[in-house]
C-alpha positions as CSV (number, residue, x, y, z in Angstrom):
1,X,0.0,0.0,0.0
2,X,1.3,3.4,-0.9
3,X,2.5,5.7,1.9
4,X,1.8,8.7,-0.3
5,X,-0.5,11.2,1.4
6,X,-2.4,13.6,-0.8
7,X,-3.1,17.2,0.0
8,X,-6.8,17.9,0.8
9,X,-8.8,20.0,-1.7
10,X,-9.2,23.6,-0.7
11,X,-11.8,24.7,-3.3
12,X,-13.1,24.1,-6.8
13,X,-13.9,27.0,-9.2
14,X,-15.6,26.8,-12.6
15,X,-14.0,28.8,-15.4
16,X,-16.6,31.1,-17.0
17,X,-16.5,32.7,-20.4
18,X,-15.6,36.4,-20.6
19,X,-14.6,38.8,-23.3
20,X,-10.9,39.6,-23.7
21,X,-8.7,41.3,-26.3
22,X,-10.3,42.0,-29.6
23,X,-13.4,39.9,-30.2
24,X,-12.0,37.0,-28.2
25,X,-13.5,35.0,-25.4
26,X,-11.6,33.2,-22.7
27,X,-12.5,30.9,-19.8
28,X,-11.0,32.5,-16.7
29,X,-10.6,31.0,-13.2
30,X,-7.6,32.4,-11.5
31,X,-7.8,36.2,-11.7
32,X,-11.6,36.2,-11.3
33,X,-13.7,37.3,-8.4
34,X,-13.8,33.8,-6.8
35,X,-10.0,33.2,-7.1
36,X,-8.1,36.5,-7.4
37,X,-4.7,34.6,-7.2
38,X,-3.1,31.5,-5.8
39,X,-0.4,32.2,-3.2
40,X,0.5,35.6,-4.7
41,X,2.4,33.7,-7.4
42,X,-0.2,32.5,-9.9
43,X,-2.2,35.6,-11.0
44,X,-4.3,34.5,-13.9
45,X,-5.3,31.4,-15.8
46,X,-7.1,31.7,-19.1
47,X,-8.2,28.9,-21.5
48,X,-8.6,30.4,-25.0
49,X,-9.9,28.9,-28.2
50,X,-9.8,31.6,-30.9
51,X,-9.1,32.1,-34.6
52,X,-9.1,35.2,-36.7
53,X,-10.6,37.8,-36.6
54,X,-10.4,37.5,-32.8
55,X,-7.0,38.5,-31.4
56,X,-5.0,39.9,-28.5
57,X,-3.3,42.9,-30.2
58,X,-0.7,45.4,-29.0
59,X,-0.6,45.7,-25.2
60,X,2.0,46.2,-22.5
61,X,3.2,44.3,-19.4
62,X,5.4,44.9,-16.4
63,X,6.3,43.0,-13.2
64,X,5.2,39.5,-14.2
65,X,5.7,36.6,-16.7
66,X,3.4,34.9,-19.1
67,X,3.4,31.2,-19.9
68,X,1.5,30.4,-23.2
69,X,0.9,26.8,-24.1
70,X,-0.9,25.7,-27.2
71,X,-2.6,22.3,-26.5
72,X,-1.3,19.4,-28.6
73,X,-4.7,19.0,-30.3
74,X,-5.0,22.7,-31.3
75,X,-6.1,23.1,-34.9
76,X,-4.7,26.7,-35.2
77,X,-1.5,28.4,-34.2
78,X,-0.5,31.8,-32.7
79,X,2.0,34.4,-33.8
80,X,3.6,36.9,-31.5
81,X,5.7,40.1,-31.9
82,X,7.0,42.6,-29.4
83,X,8.5,46.1,-29.0
84,X,12.0,44.6,-28.4
85,X,12.1,43.0,-31.8
86,X,11.2,39.5,-30.9
87,X,8.8,37.6,-33.1
88,X,7.8,34.0,-33.6
89,X,5.0,31.4,-34.0
90,X,3.5,28.8,-31.7
91,X,1.8,25.7,-33.2
92,X,0.1,22.7,-31.5
93,X,2.0,21.7,-28.3
94,X,4.4,24.6,-28.4
95,X,5.3,26.7,-25.3
96,X,6.4,30.3,-24.8
97,X,7.7,31.6,-21.4
98,X,7.9,35.4,-21.6
99,X,9.3,37.4,-18.7
100,X,8.0,40.9,-19.1
101,X,10.1,42.2,-16.3
102,X,10.6,46.0,-16.4
103,X,8.5,46.4,-19.5
104,X,7.5,45.1,-22.9
105,X,4.7,45.7,-25.4
106,X,3.6,42.7,-27.4
107,X,0.9,41.4,-29.7
108,X,-0.6,37.9,-29.9
109,X,-2.7,37.0,-33.0
110,X,-4.0,33.7,-34.4
111,X,-2.3,32.6,-37.6
112,X,-5.6,32.2,-39.5
113,X,-9.3,31.4,-39.0
114,X,-8.6,28.0,-37.4
115,X,-9.0,28.2,-33.6
116,X,-5.9,28.2,-31.6
117,X,-6.7,26.3,-28.4
118,X,-4.4,26.8,-25.4
119,X,-3.9,28.1,-21.9
120,X,-2.1,31.2,-20.7
121,X,-0.8,31.5,-17.2
122,X,0.4,34.7,-15.5
123,X,3.2,34.2,-12.9
124,X,4.1,37.0,-10.5
125,X,7.7,38.1,-9.9
126,X,9.2,39.0,-6.6
127,X,9.9,42.7,-5.9
128,X,13.6,42.1,-6.5
129,X,12.9,40.7,-10.0
130,X,10.1,43.0,-11.2
131,X,12.5,45.3,-13.0
132,X,14.7,42.6,-14.6
133,X,15.3,42.7,-18.3
134,X,12.6,41.0,-20.5
135,X,13.4,37.5,-21.8
136,X,11.9,34.6,-23.7
137,X,12.1,30.8,-23.7
138,X,10.4,29.0,-26.5
139,X,10.0,25.2,-26.7
140,X,8.5,23.1,-29.5
141,X,6.3,20.2,-28.5
142,X,8.9,17.7,-29.6
143,X,11.5,19.3,-27.3
144,X,9.4,19.4,-24.1
145,X,10.5,16.7,-21.6
146,X,8.1,13.8,-21.3
147,X,7.5,10.8,-19.2
148,X,5.1,7.8,-19.2
149,X,4.2,5.2,-16.6
150,X,1.3,2.8,-16.2
151,X,-1.1,4.7,-18.5
152,X,-0.1,8.1,-17.3
153,X,1.7,10.5,-19.8
154,X,3.3,13.7,-18.5
155,X,4.8,16.6,-20.4
156,X,7.1,18.4,-18.0
157,X,6.9,22.1,-18.9
158,X,8.8,23.1,-15.9
159,X,10.0,21.3,-12.8
160,X,10.1,17.5,-12.7
161,X,7.8,14.4,-12.7
162,X,8.2,10.7,-13.0
163,X,12.0,11.1,-12.9
164,X,12.1,13.5,-15.8
165,X,13.3,17.2,-15.4
166,X,12.4,20.1,-17.7
167,X,15.2,22.4,-19.0
168,X,13.1,25.5,-18.7
169,X,14.4,28.1,-16.2
170,X,11.8,30.2,-14.3
171,X,12.9,33.2,-12.2
172,X,10.1,32.4,-9.8
173,X,10.2,28.7,-8.8
174,X,7.2,26.9,-10.4
175,X,6.4,23.4,-11.5
176,X,4.1,23.0,-14.6
177,X,2.9,19.6,-15.8
178,X,0.5,18.6,-18.6
179,X,-1.0,15.2,-17.7
180,X,-3.0,12.6,-19.7
181,X,-4.4,9.7,-17.8
182,X,-6.2,6.6,-19.1
183,X,-9.3,5.3,-17.4
184,X,-8.5,3.4,-14.2
185,X,-5.1,4.9,-13.6
186,X,-3.5,6.8,-10.7
187,X,-1.0,9.6,-10.6
188,X,0.9,10.7,-7.6
189,X,2.9,14.0,-7.9
190,X,5.1,15.2,-5.0
191,X,4.7,18.9,-4.1
192,X,7.4,20.8,-2.3
193,X,6.4,21.6,1.3
194,X,5.2,25.2,1.7
195,X,4.4,25.5,-2.0
196,X,0.9,26.3,-3.3
197,X,-0.7,24.0,-5.8
198,X,-3.7,23.8,-8.2
199,X,-4.9,21.8,-11.2
200,X,-7.1,22.8,-14.2
201,X,-9.1,20.1,-16.0
202,X,-9.1,20.4,-19.8
203,X,-10.9,17.2,-20.8
204,X,-12.8,14.5,-18.9
205,X,-13.0,14.2,-15.1
206,X,-11.1,12.6,-12.3
207,X,-10.9,12.2,-8.5
208,X,-8.5,14.8,-7.1
209,X,-7.7,13.9,-3.5
210,X,-11.2,12.5,-3.0
211,X,-13.1,15.2,-4.9
212,X,-14.6,14.7,-8.3
213,X,-13.6,17.5,-10.7
214,X,-14.8,17.9,-14.3
215,X,-13.7,19.9,-17.4
216,X,-13.0,23.6,-17.1
217,X,-12.7,23.6,-13.3
218,X,-9.8,24.7,-11.3
219,X,-9.1,22.8,-8.0
220,X,-6.8,24.3,-5.4
221,X,-5.1,22.3,-2.6
222,X,-4.3,23.0,1.0
223,X,-0.7,23.3,2.1
224,X,-0.4,20.5,4.7
225,X,3.1,19.7,6.1
226,X,2.2,16.1,6.6
227,X,1.1,15.6,2.9
228,X,3.3,14.3,0.2
229,X,1.7,16.0,-2.8
230,X,-1.3,15.4,-5.0
231,X,-3.0,12.1,-5.9
232,X,-5.3,12.0,-9.0
233,X,-7.4,8.9,-9.8
234,X,-9.0,8.5,-13.3
235,X,-12.2,6.5,-12.9
236,X,-14.3,5.5,-15.9
237,X,-13.0,8.0,-18.4
238,X,-9.7,9.5,-19.5
239,X,-8.7,12.9,-18.2
240,X,-6.4,15.6,-19.3
241,X,-5.3,18.4,-16.9
242,X,-2.5,20.8,-16.0
243,X,-1.0,20.6,-12.5
244,X,0.9,23.6,-11.2
245,X,2.7,24.3,-7.9
246,X,5.0,27.2,-6.9
247,X,6.8,29.0,-4.2
248,X,4.3,31.5,-2.7
249,X,5.2,35.2,-2.8
250,X,4.4,36.9,0.5
251,X,4.3,40.4,-0.9
252,X,1.5,42.9,-1.7
253,X,0.0,42.3,-5.1
254,X,-1.2,45.5,-6.7
255,X,-2.5,44.9,-10.3
256,X,-4.0,47.2,-12.8
257,X,-4.6,45.5,-16.2
258,X,-1.3,44.2,-17.5
259,X,0.9,45.8,-14.8
260,X,1.6,43.9,-11.6
261,X,3.6,45.7,-8.8
262,X,3.7,45.9,-5.0
263,X,2.3,49.4,-4.5
264,X,-0.2,51.8,-6.1
265,X,2.6,54.3,-6.6
266,X,4.6,51.7,-8.6
267,X,1.5,51.1,-10.8
268,X,1.2,54.8,-11.5
269,X,4.9,54.9,-12.3
270,X,4.4,52.0,-14.7
271,X,1.7,53.9,-16.6
272,X,3.8,57.1,-16.7
273,X,6.9,55.1,-17.9
274,X,4.8,53.5,-20.6
275,X,3.3,56.8,-21.7
276,X,6.6,58.6,-21.9
277,X,8.6,55.6,-23.2
278,X,11.2,55.3,-20.4
279,X,12.6,52.8,-17.8
280,X,12.1,49.8,-20.0
281,X,9.4,51.1,-22.3
282,X,11.7,52.9,-24.7
283,X,10.0,53.1,-28.1
284,X,6.9,51.2,-26.8
285,X,4.3,54.1,-27.1
286,X,5.0,54.5,-30.8
287,X,5.4,50.8,-31.5
288,X,2.9,49.0,-33.7
289,X,3.1,45.3,-34.4
290,X,3.0,44.2,-38.0
291,X,0.7,41.2,-37.2
292,X,-1.9,43.5,-35.7
293,X,-1.9,45.9,-38.6
294,X,-3.3,43.1,-40.8
295,X,-6.4,42.6,-38.6
């Protein structure tokens, strides 16, 4: 018998549709009224499924990082471009980790009318890292570390699982797993003591630490020193979900739109810096992405 002890469920939140960007709709759980953030580290979780003419055109960020993951079954792809000169494309299964840091303006637009289906996560940065230089890490689906055991398949986006470790570096320590489970299987994932954890179900349903959770629901877990991690049991159907855990940030979270800082004064400074093109936003006010011009 396994000595693994699963964390108890803290709550379950259904992701509801809302408008975002230009003509797009997303399912948002974290970042909504019921679940403003998880541990001060996970600020937003959106599931999107959009093709042209819907888009997320030119907008700015400061003080946080975004993790964009196109699901392996996505029919369409996404293209991105930013004020620092970066550009690229994400297709089914691809991942982009963008640290906005001190400031960046960027644009995210579907490649064509086919729906790009994925999830975007916002990860907070500690006060000491909020003004770091922006950076990117892109991974193709074929390059993401993967592991399989007894009917459970895991893509290790960051962190480690089933003896496999991801090469992705994150300034804020987080573990991000994409998990597929066949009916009748069990998955046990250790979680670092003191870290916060949650899962989001993309397809199917499963038993998370004794609680049945279905598609488009986010389940959060209690931090229990005596617990080993999280146990998931697939019953009569297959299930696909993402499981995330991270080191909490015990600092004030002051967020206004795409800017995430520690004080209201820092938010006002971010708006002023963006308006006047300074302190990381050089050239951003005048910048226009080529991909958004085509909309």
